TORFIMI-186295 format. One record per residue (C-alpha): residue number from 1; x, y, z. Coordinates in steps of 0.25 Angstrom, whole numbers, always signed. Each point is the difference from the previous one (the first is absolute). Example, Ala and Ser with C-alpha at 12.3 -4.5 7.8 and 13.67 -1.06 7.14 Angstrom:
GUVEX  nr    c1    c2    c3
GUVEX   1   +49   -18   +31
GUVEX   2    +6   +14    -2
This chain:
GUVEX  nr    c1    c2    c3
GUVEX   1   +27  -127  +285
GUVEX   2    +4    +0   -15
GUVEX   3   -11    -8   -12
GUVEX   4    +6    -4   -14
GUVEX   5   -11    +3    -9
GUVEX   6    +2    -8   -14
GUVEX   7    -6    +9   -10
GUVEX   8    +1   +14    -5
GUVEX   9   -14    -2    -6
GUVEX  10   -12    +8    +6
GUVEX  11    -2   -10    +9
GUVEX  12   +14    -1    +6
GUVEX  13    +2   +16    +0
GUVEX  14   -15    +2    +9
GUVEX  15    +8   -10    +8
GUVEX  16   +12    +5    +4
GUVEX  17   -10   +13    +0
GUVEX  18    -9    -4   +12
GUVEX  19   +13    -8    +5
GUVEX  20    +8   +14    +0
GUVEX  21   -10    +7    +7
GUVEX  22    -1    -9   +12
GUVEX  23   +14    +2    +2
GUVEX  24    +7   -13    -6
GUVEX  25   +12    +0    -7
GUVEX  26    -4    -4   -14
GUVEX  27   +12    -6   -12
GUVEX  28   -10    +0   -14
GUVEX  29    +5   -12    -8
GUVEX  30    -2    -1   -16
GUVEX  31    +6    -7   -13
GUVEX  32    -1   +13    -8
GUVEX  33    +5   +12    +0
GUVEX  34   -11    +9    +4
GUVEX  35   -13    +0    +7
GUVEX  36   -11    -4    -7
GUVEX  37    +6    -8   -11
GUVEX  38    -9   -14    -1
GUVEX  39   -17    -1    +0
GUVEX  40    +0   +16    +8
GUVEX  41    +7    +5   -13
GUVEX  42   -14    +5    -9
GUVEX  43   -10    -8    +6
GUVEX  44   -15    +7    +0
GUVEX  45    +1   +11    +8
GUVEX  46   -14    +0    +5
GUVEX  47    -2    -2   +15
GUVEX  48   -10    -8    +2
GUVEX  49    -5    -1   +14
GUVEX  50   -15    -3    -4
GUVEX  51    +3    -9   -11
GUVEX  52    +8   -12    +8
GUVEX  53   -11   -12    -7
GUVEX  54   +11   -13    -2
GUVEX  55    +3    -5   -12
GUVEX  56    -6   -14    +5
GUVEX  57   -15    +4    -1
GUVEX  58   -13    -9    -3
GUVEX  59    +1    +4   -14
GUVEX  60   +14    -6    -7
GUVEX  61    -6   -15    -2
GUVEX  62    -8    +8   -11
GUVEX  63   +14    +6    -5
GUVEX  64    +7   -10    +0
GUVEX  65    -1    -6   -13
GUVEX  66    +1   +15    -6
GUVEX  67   +15    +1    +8
GUVEX  68    +5   -14    -5
GUVEX  69    -4    +1   -14
GUVEX  70    -1   +16    -3
GUVEX  71   +14    +8    -3
GUVEX  72    -7   +13    +0
GUVEX  73    -7    -2   +13
GUVEX  74    +5    +9   +13
GUVEX  75    +3   -12    +7
GUVEX  76   +10   -10    -2
GUVEX  77    +2   -15    +3
GUVEX  78   +11    -9    -7
GUVEX  79    +3   -13    +5
GUVEX  80   +13    -3    +4
GUVEX  81    +8   -13    +5
GUVEX  82    +1    +8   +13
GUVEX  83    -8    -8   +12
GUVEX  84    +1   +14    +8
GUVEX  85   -10    +7   -10
GUVEX  86    -9   -13    -1
GUVEX  87    -1    +1   +16
GUVEX  88    -1   +14    +0
GUVEX  89   -11    +0   -11
GUVEX  90   -10   -11    +8
GUVEX  91    +3    +8   +14
GUVEX  92    -6   +11   -10
GUVEX  93   -12    -5    -5
GUVEX  94    -3    -6   +14
GUVEX  95    +0   +14    +4
GUVEX  96    -9    +5   -12
GUVEX  97   -13    -2    +8
GUVEX  98    -8   +12    +5
GUVEX  99    +2    +0   +15
GUVEX 100   +14    -1    -3
GUVEX 101    +0   +12    -8
GUVEX 102    -8    +7   +11
GUVEX 103    +7    -4   +11
GUVEX 104   +14    +5    -6
GUVEX 105    -6   +14    -6
GUVEX 106    -5    +0   +15
GUVEX 107   +17    -2    +4
GUVEX 108    +5    +9    -9
GUVEX 109    -9   +12    +1
GUVEX 110    +4    +0   +15
GUVEX 111   +13    +0    -4
GUVEX 112    -1   +10   -10
GUVEX 113    -6   +10    +7
GUVEX 114   +11    -1   +10
GUVEX 115    +9    +3   -11
GUVEX 116   -10   +11    -6
GUVEX 117    +3    +8   +14
GUVEX 118   +15    -2    +0
GUVEX 119    +1    +5   -15
GUVEX 120    -8   +12    +3
GUVEX 121    +8    +3   +12
GUVEX 122   +14    -3    -7
GUVEX 123    -4   +10   -11
GUVEX 124    -5   +11   +11
GUVEX 125   +14    -2    +9
GUVEX 126   +10    -3   -12
GUVEX 127    +4    +9   -13
GUVEX 128    +0   -13   -10
GUVEX 129    -4    +5   -16
GUVEX 130    -7   -13    -5
GUVEX 131   -12    +6    -9
GUVEX 132    -9    -5   +12
GUVEX 133   -14    +5    -3
GUVEX 134   -13    -1    +6
GUVEX 135   -11    +1   -10
GUVEX 136    -8   -12    +3
GUVEX 137    +1   -15    -9
GUVEX 138   -10    -4    -9
GUVEX 139    -3   -17    -6
GUVEX 140    -9    +1   -13
GUVEX 141    -8   -13    -4
GUVEX 142    -2    -3   -12
GUVEX 143    -7   -15    +3
GUVEX 144   -14    -1    +7
GUVEX 145    +4   -13    +9
GUVEX 146   +14    +8    +3
GUVEX 147    -7   +14    +5
GUVEX 148   -10    -6    +9
GUVEX 149    +9    -8    +8
GUVEX 150    +8   +15    +0
GUVEX 151   -11    +5    +7
GUVEX 152    -3   -11    +8
GUVEX 153   +16    +0    +5
GUVEX 154    -4   +13    +3
GUVEX 155   -11    +1    +9
GUVEX 156    +8   -14    +7
GUVEX 157   +10   +11    +1
GUVEX 158   -10   +11    +4
GUVEX 159    +3    -5   +17
GUVEX 160   +15    +3    -1
GUVEX 161    -3   +13    -2
GUVEX 162    +6    +0   -15
GUVEX 163    -9   +12    -8
GUVEX 164    -3    -4   -11
GUVEX 165   -12    +2   -13
GUVEX 166    -5    -7   -10
GUVEX 167    -1    +9   -12
GUVEX 168    -7    -3   -14
GUVEX 169    +7    +5   -13
GUVEX 170    -4   +13    -3
GUVEX 171    +5    +3   +15
GUVEX 172   +12    -7    -2
GUVEX 173    +3    +9   -13
GUVEX 174    -4   +12    +9
GUVEX 175   +10    -3   +10
GUVEX 176   +11    -4    -9
GUVEX 177    -3    +6   -15
GUVEX 178   +14    -9    -5
GUVEX 179    -8   -10    -2
GUVEX 180    -8    +5   -10
GUVEX 181    +7   -12   -11
GUVEX 182    -6   -11   +11
GUVEX 183   -13    +4    -1
GUVEX 184    -5   -11   -10
GUVEX 185    +2   -10    +9
GUVEX 186    -2    +8   +15
GUVEX 187    -8    -7    +9
GUVEX 188    +1    +9   +13
GUVEX 189   +11    +0   +10
GUVEX 190    +4    +1   +16
GUVEX 191    +4   +13    +4
GUVEX 192   +11    +2   +12
GUVEX 193    +2   +13    +2
GUVEX 194   +12    -4   +13
GUVEX 195   +10    -6   -10
GUVEX 196   +12    +4    -2
GUVEX 197   +11    -1   -10
GUVEX 198   +15    +3    -1
GUVEX 199   +14    -3    -5
GUVEX 200    +5   -13    +6
GUVEX 201   +15    +1    -3
GUVEX 202    +0   +16    +4
GUVEX 203    -4    -3   +11
GUVEX 204   +10   -11    +1
GUVEX 205    +9   +11    -4
GUVEX 206    -4    +9   +10
GUVEX 207    -2   -10   +11
GUVEX 208   +14    -5    -2
GUVEX 209    +6   +14    +2
GUVEX 210    -7    +4   +12
GUVEX 211    +5   -13    +8
GUVEX 212   +13    +2    -5
GUVEX 213    +0   +14    +2
GUVEX 214    -8    +3   +13
GUVEX 215    +5   -13    +7
GUVEX 216   +16    -5    +4
GUVEX 217    -8   -13    +3
GUVEX 218    -2    -3   -15
GUVEX 219    +7    -6    -8
GUVEX 220    +0    -5   -14
GUVEX 221    +5   -14    -6
GUVEX 222    +0    +1   -16
GUVEX 223    +6    -8   -10
GUVEX 224    -3   -13   +13
GUVEX 225    -3   -12    -4
GUVEX 226    -6    -9   +13
GUVEX 227    +1   -16    -2
GUVEX 228    -3    -3   +13
GUVEX 229    -5    +3   +11
GUVEX 230    +9    -6   +14
GUVEX 231    -6    -7   +13
GUVEX 232    +8    -1   +10
GUVEX 233    -6    -9   +12
GUVEX 234   -14    +2    -6
GUVEX 235    -1   +13    -2
GUVEX 236    +3    +8   -12
GUVEX 237   +14    +9    +1
GUVEX 238    +1    +7   -13
GUVEX 239    +1    -4   -14
GUVEX 240   +13    -4   -10
GUVEX 241    +1    +7   -12
GUVEX 242    +8    +4   -13
GUVEX 243    +9    +9    +7
GUVEX 244    +2    -6   +14
GUVEX 245    -8    -4   +12
GUVEX 246   -10   +10    +7
GUVEX 247    -6    -1   +14
GUVEX 248   -12    +3    +8
GUVEX 249    -9    -1   +11
GUVEX 250   -13    +1   -11
GUVEX 251    -1    -5   -14
GUVEX 252   -12    +6    -8
GUVEX 253    -3    -8   -14
GUVEX 254    -6   +11    -8
GUVEX 255    +7    -6   -14
GUVEX 256   -13    -4    -5
GUVEX 257    +1   -14   -11
GUVEX 258   +14    +0    +4
GUVEX 259    -4    -2   +15
GUVEX 260    -5   -14    -3
GUVEX 261   +13    -8    -2
GUVEX 262    +6    +9   +11
GUVEX 263    -7    -9    +8
GUVEX 264    -3   -11    -2
GUVEX 265   +14    -4    +3
GUVEX 266    -5    +3   +15
GUVEX 267   -14    -8    +0
GUVEX 268    -7   +10    -4
GUVEX 269    -8    -1   -13
GUVEX 270    -7   +13    -3
GUVEX 271   -12    -2   -12
GUVEX 272    +6    +9    -9
GUVEX 273    -2    +2   -16
GUVEX 274    +4   +11    -9
GUVEX 275   -13    +7    -7
GUVEX 276   +10    +5   -12
GUVEX 277    -8   +16    -3
GUVEX 278    +4   +11   -10
GUVEX 279    +1   +15    -1
GUVEX 280    +2   +12    -7
GUVEX 281    +2   +13    +4
GUVEX 282    -4   +10   -14
GUVEX 283    +0   +14    -1
GUVEX 284   -13    +7    +2
GUVEX 285    -2   +11   -13
GUVEX 286   -14    +5    +0
GUVEX 287    -4    +0   +16
GUVEX 288   -15    +1    -3
GUVEX 289    +3   -15    -9
GUVEX 290    +4    -5   +13
GUVEX 291    -6    -5   +14
GUVEX 292    +0    +9   +11
GUVEX 293    -3   -10   +12
GUVEX 294    +4   -15    +0
GUVEX 295    -6    -8   -10
GUVEX 296    -2   -15    +1
GUVEX 297    -5    -8   -11
GUVEX 298    -4   -11    +7
GUVEX 299    -5   -10   -13
GUVEX 300   +15    +3    -7
GUVEX 301    +5    -2   +15
GUVEX 302    +8   +13    -5
GUVEX 303    +3   +13   +12
GUVEX 304    +3   +13    -6
GUVEX 305    +8   +11   +10
GUVEX 306    +3   +15    -1
GUVEX 307   +14    +1    +6
GUVEX 308    +6   +15    -3
GUVEX 309    -1    +1   -19
GUVEX 310    +0   -16    +2
GUVEX 311   -10   -11    -4
GUVEX 312    +4    -9    +7
GUVEX 313    -9   -12    -8
GUVEX 314    +1   -14   +10
GUVEX 315    -6   -15    -2
GUVEX 316    +1   -15    -3
GUVEX 317    +2   -10    +9
GUVEX 318    +9   -11    -6
GUVEX 319    +2   -13    +8
GUVEX 320   +14    -4    -7
GUVEX 321    +9    +0    +8
GUVEX 322   +14    +7    +6
GUVEX 323    +0    +5   -16
GUVEX 324    +3   +14    +2
GUVEX 325    +2    +2   -17
GUVEX 326   -11   +10    -8
GUVEX 327    -9   -10    -9
GUVEX 328    -3   +10   -11
GUVEX 329   -13    -5    -3
GUVEX 330    -5    +5   +16
GUVEX 331    +7   +14    -3
GUVEX 332    -7    +2   -12
GUVEX 333   -15    -4    +6
GUVEX 334    +3   +11   +10
GUVEX 335    +4   +10    -7
GUVEX 336   -11    -4   -10
GUVEX 337   -11    +2   +11
GUVEX 338    +6   +11    +5
GUVEX 339    -2    +6   -14
GUVEX 340   -12    -4    -1
GUVEX 341    -5    +6   +14
GUVEX 342    +7   +14    -2
GUVEX 343    +2    +3   -14
GUVEX 344    +8   +10    -1
GUVEX 345    +2    +3   +14
GUVEX 346   +16    -4    +1
GUVEX 347   +13    +0    -9
GUVEX 348    +3   -12    -9
GUVEX 349   +14    -1    +7
GUVEX 350    +7    +0    +7
GUVEX 351   -11   -13    +8
GUVEX 352   +11    -4   +10
GUVEX 353    -3   -14    +0
GUVEX 354    +2    -9   +13
GUVEX 355    -3   -12    +5
GUVEX 356    +3    -5   +13
GUVEX 357    -4   -14   +10
GUVEX 358   -12    +3   +11
GUVEX 359    +0   -10   +13
GUVEX 360   -12    -4    +2
GUVEX 361    -6   -11   +11
GUVEX 362   -12    -9    -6
GUVEX 363   -10    +8    +8
GUVEX 364    +5   +13    -2
GUVEX 365    +4    +4   +12
GUVEX 366   +14    +4    +6
GUVEX 367    +9    -9    +9
GUVEX 368    +3   +11   +12
GUVEX 369    +9    -2   +13
GUVEX 370    +9   -11    +7
GUVEX 371    +2   -14    -4
GUVEX 372    +3   -12    +7
GUVEX 373   +12    +2    -2
GUVEX 374    +5   +12   +13
GUVEX 375    +5   +11    -6
GUVEX 376    -5    -2   -15
GUVEX 377   -13   +10    -5
GUVEX 378    -7    +1   -11
GUVEX 379    -6   +10    -9
GUVEX 380    -3    -6   -13
GUVEX 381   -11    -4    -7
GUVEX 382    -8   +15    -5
GUVEX 383    -1    -4   -14
GUVEX 384    -5   +10   -10
GUVEX 385    -3    +9   +16
GUVEX 386   +14    +2    +2
GUVEX 387    +0   +16    +0
GUVEX 388   -15    -1    +5
GUVEX 389    +4   -11   +13
GUVEX 390   +13    +8    +2
GUVEX 391    -1    +8   +10
GUVEX 392    -6    -9   +10
GUVEX 393    +6   -12    -2
GUVEX 394   +12    +7    +2
GUVEX 395    -7    +5   +15
GUVEX 396    -3   -13    +2
GUVEX 397   +13    -7    -1
GUVEX 398    +9   +12    +8
GUVEX 399   -10    -2   +10
GUVEX 400    -1   -16    +2
GUVEX 401   +16    +3    +0
GUVEX 402    -1    +9   +10
GUVEX 403    -8   -10    +9
GUVEX 404   -14    +9    -2
GUVEX 405   -14    -6    -3
GUVEX 406    -1    +5   -15
GUVEX 407   -11   +10    -2
GUVEX 408   -11    -8    -7
GUVEX 409    -6   -14    +1
GUVEX 410    +9   -11    -5
GUVEX 411    -8   -10    -4
GUVEX 412    +3    -5   -13
GUVEX 413   +14    +7    -1
GUVEX 414   +10    -5    +7
GUVEX 415   +13    -4    -7
């Protein structure tokens, strides 16, 4: 089959990789001039297979006034005259129960476990240099209620095979001495030795090279804006683009937040909303003062990952619509928190700021697989877990396009 993959970010490339391995001819279409130019460009760098609990959780209502009123909070909501924002927000609040959060977490853990297996297989089979590190992850806590909830979550996930350990403050510092500046507010943390880290953009560039060089069945159409899905006799037959019509046997949408606008004329209203995130990528200047393992500061919702000689600092979730401009106050906040956490650990210039839109569903579960329109498949809605879930999501889509059953239980993940 000839399959069009719409989107050359990490989810699209992983889907293309799986499709090519299944024997399909693939054309990858993207409006940018190269892969990983938008949400996959400079994300947090963490491959967090055991940390997939959704943003929608039972503690959200308690924090909602803070999100609405504080300009420097880790999550910010700015109401707009946008009915979709309000509908998405209501669905999000409806999902903020312990039952729904636990259900979504269980679904995402299945998908993440598949992704981890496939990522480790790819690392073993393919020559991709993306600063991949298997050093584990430490989520540090400074609020008693949050630390109690994290230990509860650890027990909940124990049955899924996740190897995790609750550490006190001294044990956290013994594991990661670079946390010394946090000592005054550090209560403890959850350590997961099995977690990974890597540079998502480098991974995408390497995967594109493999697809281009090793298989003539793959073609890239860069600088090509997809304007419309084409349907004939009830079936999608291709797309209309800025460079003409492209036909195919199947179309897989991996376009992130743009997927909603594309699918809507066919009667498919995707529950996607952008969560705007920021990152900095300064150079590590003092090895001993920068974290060796991946660290998440839970209270401030900031992640730190060592990617070669770079310290990736990422966080913030702003619900402000499809605005890709830099909010200088948010960049400043990220820089201040990073300097306070690891003083002297990284150079102050260049900081390489970035921001991007992460496509999220209200529950946090992605939309994968066939739609009600024959020939049209979805691979969207991974939110902040795009890098983590990309390999598993791509394999699921490839299996379903090929007419095989999905490799995991798809309850709650169907497109």
